[in-house]
N, C-alpha and C positions, 0 to 999 in steps of 0.2 A: 558804460562806455563801449562802443564797438571796438572790435579788434583792429589791428593795423591792416590786415588783409581786407576786412570789410570796409574800412575807410578808403582804401585805395580803389576798391570796386565802386564805391559811391562817387568818388571823384571822377572816375572814368565816365560814369553815367551822366553826371552833372555837366562835364565838359562836352559830351556829345550833344546834350540838349541845348547847351549854349551855342554850339557851332551851328546846329540846325536852325535855331531862331535867328542868329546873326546872319547866316547865309541868306535867309529869306528877307531880312532887312536890307542887306546890300543889294539884292536883286530889285527890290522895290525902289531903292534910291536910284539905281541905274536906269530903271524904266520910267519912273515918274518924277525923279528929282528930289523925292522925299519919301520917308517911310511912314506907315500908318502909326499914329501915336500909341494905339494899343499894342502894336507889335514892338515898338520901342520899349514900352513898359515890360513886355515879356522878356525881351533881351536883357534888360537891366536886372530883372529878377533872377534870370538864369545866371547872369554874370555874378550876382551877389552869392548865389548858391555855390558857384565854383570857388569864390573867395573864402566862404565860410568853411567848406570841406577841406580846401587846401591848407588853410590855417590850422585846422584840427589835425591834419596829417603831419604837418611840420612839428607841431607840439608833441605828438605821439612819438615821432622819430627822435626828437631831441631828448625826450624823457627816457626812451629805450637806450640810446647811446650813453646817456649819463649813468644809467643803472649799470650798464656793462662796464664802463670806466671805473665806477665805484667798486664793483666786485673784483675787477682785476687789480686795482690799487690795494684793496684789503688783502687779497691773496698774496700779493708781493710783500706786504708788510708782515703779515702773520705767518704765512707758510714758509716763505723763503728768507725772511729777515732782511730783505734789501730795501733800498730807497728810503722810505720814511720810518724804518724800524726804530723803536726806542728801547732803551735799557730798562731792566726791571725796576731799578730805583726811580727812574723818571716816570715810568708807567704808574707806579705807586703814588708818586707825587701828584700826577695829573688826576688820579682817582680821588685823592684827598682834596685837591683844589675843587673838583667838580662837586663833591659833597658839601664843602664849606660854602661854595657859591650858592648852592641850593638853599642852605640854611639862611644865608644873608638875604637872598632874594625874597624868601618867604617871611622872615622875621626881623630883618635888619640887624642881625647879630654878626659882627665882623669875623670872629673866630680865627684871627691871624691870617686872613685871606691874602693880605699884601705879601707876606713872606711866602705863602704857598704859590703865588704867581711866579716868583723867582725860582723856587724849587722845581716847579713844573716846566721851567724854561719857556714860559709864555712871555716873559719880559726879563730884562737884566737891570732895570732901574725903576725908580719911582717916577711915575708920570705926573708932570706938573698940573695937568688938567684934572686930576682926581678921578674918582670912580674906580671900578674894578673891571678886569678883563673877563670877557665871557669865556666859558669852557670851549675847548677846541671843537667839540661836537656841534655847538651852536654856530660858531664861525663857519664850519664846513657846510652846514645846512643852508646858511644864508648864501654862501658862495654858489651852492648847487642851484638854488632858485634863481639867483641872479644870472647864472649861466644859461638857464632855460628861458628866461623872460626878457633879458636885455640883449637885443640882437647884436649890437656892436661888440659885446663881450665874446660872442661866438665867432666873430669875424676878425677882430683886431689881435695884436700881440698883447698879452697880459703879463706884467711883471710884478712879483711880490718884492717889496723893498723894505729895508729896515730903518730908513731915514726919512726926513720930511720931503726930500727932493731927489728925484731920479735924474741923473745927468748922462748925456752921451754926446759923442762927436760924430759928425757926418762930413763926408767929402762933397763939397758943392762945386768943385773946380773942374770936374770932368776927368778924362783919361790922363795918366801921367806915364804912359809907356808908348812904344811904337816899334815899327819894323825897321830893319837895317840890313844892308848887304854884308857879305862875309868880310870884306876888307874896307868897308866904309867907316868913317868916323862915327863915334857914338855921342851925339850931342846931348846935352843935359835935358832932361825932361822937365816939364813944368812942375812947379811946387804945388802940392795938393793944397786946396783951400778948405781948411777944416772949420766947421761952424759948430759951436757948442750949443746944445739944446738942453733945456731944463724943463722938468715936468713936476712941479710941486704938488704934493698931495693936499687936498682940501677937505675940510670937515663936513661930513654929511650927517645929519641928525634926524632922530625920530623920538617920539615920547609916548609910547603906548601906556595905557593905564588899565588897572583891574582893581577889584575889591580885595581888602584884607581877608575877608571871609573865604573867597575863592582860593587865595594863596595858602590858607591854612588847611585846605582840603588835601588830604594825602594822595588822592587820585589825580590831582591837577598836575599835568606834565609841564613843569616850568620851562624846560629847554625848548620843547616843541612850540609852546605858546609864544615865547619870545622870538624864536626864529621865524614863525609864521607872520607875526605882527611886523617884524622889521623887514623881511625879505621883499615883500611886495612893494612897500613904500620906498625902500632904497632903490628897487629896480626902476620905478617910475622916475625918480629924480635922476638916477644915473643915465637912463635911456635918453632923457631929454637933453642932459648936459653933453653927452658924447656926440650928439648931432648939432645942437644949437648953442651950446655953452660959450660964453664970451671970455672965460678965463678969470673972471672976477669972482672970488670966493667959490668957484666951481671949476671943473675941468673945461678946457677949450675944445669945442666940438668941431667936426669937419666943416661945418658951415660958419664957423666963427672966425675965419681968416679972410683977408682981402682976396678979391677975385679979379681976374684979368682975362681978356679974350685969349684963347689958346694960341693964336698966332703971335701974341706978344708975351708968351709965358716967361716968367722969371721965378727963380727959387724964392720961396716965402709967400707966394700967392697961388691961388687955386685956378687952374686954367679951365675955361668953359667954352662950349660952343652953343649956338642959338638953335632953338627948336623950329624957328621959321614963322612963328605967329605969337602975338602977345597973349600970354596965359594959356596957350594951347599948342598943339602940333600943327604943322602946315596942312592946309586943306587937301592938297594932292601929295601922294607918295609920302605920308607922314613918317613911315618907318625909316626913310633914308637918313634922317638926322641921327637916329639910333645907331645906324651903321657907321656914320661919321664919328660918333662918340667913341665907339669901340676902337677905331683906328687913330683917334687922337692920342690914345695911350701907346707908349712904346712897346714893341714886341716883347721885350723881356718881362714886362709887367702884365701884358695882355694874356699870357698863357695861364695866369692865376686870377684873371679878372672876374668880377662879380658885379651884378646890378644891385642897387639899393634904391628903394622908393617906397611910398606908402600905398595902401590898398587902392585908393581912388585912382592914383596914377596908373597902377598896374591894370586896373579894371578897364581903363581907356585903351591901353596898349593891347590888351587881350583881344580886342576887336580887329587888330591889324592883320593883313595878309601880305605875303611877299608877291613877287611878280608871277610866280607859278600858282598862285591861289592857295598857298599853304599858310596856316596861321603861324605867326612868328613866335608865339608863346605856346608851350606845351607843358602839361603837368607831369610830375614824376610818378609814373604808374608802376614802376618796377621797384623791387626791394632795394632800398638805399639810394634810389635815384631822386634827384632834386628837380624842381620845376626849372625849365630852361627857356631863356629868351635869346633868340639869335645865336644859339650855341653856347651860351654862358649861363651859369646859375643865377637865379633871380631871387633876392631876399626882400622881404617886406618889413619895413620899420615905420610905424605910424607917427613917429616923431619927425620924419621927413615931411617937408611942407607940401601942401596941396598945390596943384598947378595954378599959378596966378601970374599976372604981368610982372616980369623980372624975377620970378622965383627960381631957385636952384632946386628943382624937385627930383632930379635923378642924379645919382652918382654911379660911375663905373670905375672900379679900382681893384688893385691887389691890396686888400684892406690890411692884411698882416704886415705888409711893408709900409703901409700908409700911416696907421694909427697905433699908438701905444697907450695902454691903460696901466696905471700903477696903483697897486693895492698895498697899503701899510697894514701888516698883519695885526689882528687883535682889535675887535670892537670893545668899547668901554661902556659901562653902565653906571649911572648915578641913581640911587634910590631916593625917592621923595614921597614920604608918607604924611607930610604936614600941610601942603598948600591946597590940597583938594580932598579933604576928608569926606567920606570914608574911603575914597579911592587912593591907590598907591600908584604913583607915576614913575616911570623908568626912563630917564633921559639917556639915550643911547647914541653914541657917536661912532662913525666909521670914517677912515681917511682914505680918499681915493683921488687920483689925478688922471689926466689924459691930455693928449694933444697929437698933432700931426708930426710924424718923424721923417716923412718923405713926400714932398710936394709933387714929385714927378709921377708917382704911382697912382694918382687919382685924377679924374676929369669929371666935370659937372656939366649938366645941361641947364642952360638958362632959358626960361620960357619967354622969349621975346622975338620980335621980327628981325 
């Protein structure tokens, strides 16, 4: 794999090639009313190259940031004894649990694993769903991969909860204060309108399988195999739910709520503005509606605003210029710099819908204030060596929830006239 610096250089070259081809296309359209089909193909190939290299760059940056975070967290725990430091007896109990889990996973022998879960403080009670809690290292590795591959996890607020439902109250009644003169009466302020929000955790499952022969191989890394098998599958399911989930047996995604024209916005619905054409941007000045979408968000949220769309939508936007002839999207070519669209970071999530008539294919939001993800700590595994001999299946569950916590801090673009 190329280094981060090499990928940044490759992205710069790819973007320059794209701009040159697209400038030629725009000139032909201006002169002839249309562009040569072969040139259109060249532009699309160059655009795809930019997408590919930019995606690679973002993955490399996320992996680097995660490694740095892990090193800092380990240093804080081990060297300084702060934060997540554990006592010597607890560390011993966790090591015993990890060894017992490995034995059970390979051979199906319990070895008092249930009591070891409690001693290691992985749980305080017997779970009615059965199964055993995976070692902390496996859970941590799953979370690491989820954080790298699930876009919404990197944008939203993530809470670890100990119960099935996370609850919070929000004020939907507006300001309850005001200005007053030195000798003027102090009238009562309005009563805050508090609304209770609940985010129940839903059960996400996967069932990887392997052979008993492989399990008996002493060189077979049980924890790494399980984490690898689960993380990618969980990431796919979570990523889809955080965008499109309807809240039935899964989290409720940002597009799973009622929508309303932003001029008629009310709490509990997602405000949108129109793109100017059905399933597309307006033919003239297409980037104007993107500017409108930015300013549809209140200033307090706008300062932390970010774009979210899929690759195909961004590829279309990448062709747009402003009134001064500058491209409105630019890649992040400096260390730590993100790709920018009209001055705000642009994130790509392929679970966002393609542009189509009536689709909500672009979101602009302060996502940390908009969306909350709730994780119930502790994935559980049930071992099944009977139903698919000679394979051994591991039914694994993870509980996660999600939903919008602030409807003011997000706006959508609807692709309609």
